[in-house]
N, C-alpha and C positions, 0 to 999 in steps of 0.2 A: 544628072539622072542617077548616077551611082550613089551620090550622097543621100538622095531622097530614099532610095531602096535601103540604104544602111540604117537610116533613121526609123523607117517602118519596121525593119527587122528587130531593132533594139527595143522599140515599144512593145512588139509582140512578145519578146523575151521577158520583159518586165512583167507583163500581164500574166504569163505562164508561171513565173516565180511566185507572184502574189497568190495565184489560185492554189498552187501546191502548198504554200505556207498556210493558207486558210484550212486546207484539208487536214493538216497535221494538228490543228487546234492551237497553234502558236501565233498569237496576235501581236507579240512584241511587248505586251504589258505584263506587269507582275501583280498578281492578286494577293492581297493580304490573307494568310491562312485563317480559317475560322477558329483555330485553337491557339491563337496568339495570346500571350499573357494579358494584354490589355482588355480582352473581351470578357474574361472571367468565366468563359464557357468552354467545355470540352467538345470538340468536333465529333459528330456521330461516327466518323470513320476510325476513331481511336479505340484502343482496348477499353473495356468497361464503360463504353459510351452510353449504353442504355441506362446506366445508373447515374452517371455524372452530368450528362448534358441537360438535365432538367433543372439544374441549380445555377444561380449566380452566387459568387462568393468573393471574399477578399481575405487577405492575410492580416491578422492582428498580432503585432509584435509584442504587445504586453502579455497577451494570453498564449503567445507562441503557437498559434494554430489558425485554422480557417474559420471564417464566420459566414454562415449561409445568410445571404441578403434577400434573395428573391427565389421563389419556386415558379418555374415556367412550364412544368409538365402537365399532362392531361390525365395521369394515373390517379385514380380515386384512393387507392391504398398506397400511401407514400412511405417509403423507407429511406430515411436520411442516412447517407454514407458516413462511416466513421473516419475516413480519410479522403482527402482530395489533393492530388499532386504530391503525395508523400507526406503531407502534414495532417495532423488530426483535426477533425471538425469539433470545435470547442464551444461554439455559441450559435444561437439562432437570433438574428438581428431583429430589432423592433419592426413589427408589421410584416415579417418575411412571408407569412402565409395569409395575411389578413384579407378577408372578403372572398376567399376561395370556397364557395358554397358547395362545390361538388366533391370535395375531399371527405371520405368517410372514415379513414383510419390513418393514424400517424405512429410510426415507430422511431423513437429517438435513441441513438446509440449511447453506449457508456462513455464515449469520449466527450460528449456535450456536458459542460459544467455550468453554463448559464443560458437562460432564456430571457430575452429582452421584453419590452413592453408591447402589448397589443399583438403579439406574435400570431395568434390564431383568432383574432378579433373577427366576429361575424363569419366564422366557419360553421355555418348553420347545419351542414350535413355531417359534421364530425361526430362520430358516435363512440369511437374507441381510440384510446391513447395509451401507448406503452412507452414509459420513460426509463432510460438507462440509469445505472447506479451512480454515474458520475455527477449528476445534477446537484448543485448546491443552493440554487436560488430560483424562484419563480417570480417573474417581474410583474409590474403593474398591468392589470387588465389582460393578462396573457391569454386567458380562455374566455374572455367576456363575450356574451351573446352566442356561445356554443350551445344552442338550445336542444340539440339531440344527444349531447354527451351524457351518458347514463352512469358511468362509474370510472374511477381513476385511482391508482395507487401511486402515492408519492414516494420516491426512493428515500432510503434512510440517511443519505448525506445532506438532504435539504434542511437548511436552517431558517429560511425566511420565505413567506408567501406574501406577495405584494398586495397593495390596495386593489380592490375590485377584481382580483385574480380570476374568480369564477362567477362574477356578477352575471345574473340572468342566465345561468345554466339551469334552466327550469326543469330539465329532465334528470338532473343529477340526483341519484338516489343513494349511491354508496361511494364514500371516499375515506381512505385510510390515511391518517396523518401520522408520520413517524414521530417518535419521541425526540428526535433531533431538532424538530422545529421549535424555535424559541421566540419567533416573532411572526405575527399574522397581521396583515394590514387592514385598513378601514374597509368595511363592507366587502370583504373578500368573498363572502357567500351571500351577498344581497340577492333577493328574488329567487333563491333556490328553495322554494317551498317544499319540495319533496326530499330534501337532503337527509341523509343519515350519516353523520361524520363520526368516525371513531378515532379517539386520541387517548393514548395511555390506558387502553382497556375500557374507556367510558364512551358511550354513544350519545350523540347530541342530534336531536331533530331540529327543525327550523324554529320551533317555538322556544328552544333553549340554546339557540346559536350564540347568544351573548355570553352564555356560560363557557362556551368553547373559547371565545376570545380572551376571557379572563383566565382560563386555565393555561392558555399558551403564553399570553403576554405578562401574566403575573399581576 
């Protein structure tokens, strides 16, 4: 009889310990933190999180900086950070913002030196783009099908505009191309019927767009 009472008491004790442990929120398992390096995202509880948690990114050893690979935020006016985890943001990856039709404006920092292909493909709501001074190259079809984009100023360090870079930007009326640009790709301004492009003090409308290609490519 004593053994039975002892067993019953032990079981009750175990149940009480389990209940207390549950109240403290300690289940005995270890959860992987949201801001672990493998996730590529910054947890919302960290400093500056409202800025960084919207992006996925990776480190590029050749460029010695971070590359934005995906935007996952809901903000319509996107400001790209100039640093992530202490490293400069140097590039926007191919298709990083492609198909995000709700975005209305993009601000690209001076730290970004390259934009890949199709970065803003079919961002049909994109109307305003501010590009930092560090950019050296605009990739293939970077702004293709941005049908609400009305004007853009390309910074003075850019030397190349890729094929179809602004194809079907049907609302594009004003674009200033710096003297530094020495190469412009095939059909970079195809279907931009309203365009007025200025290069080295000369303006080119859509009817004379081929003259622009000749002036740049030589």
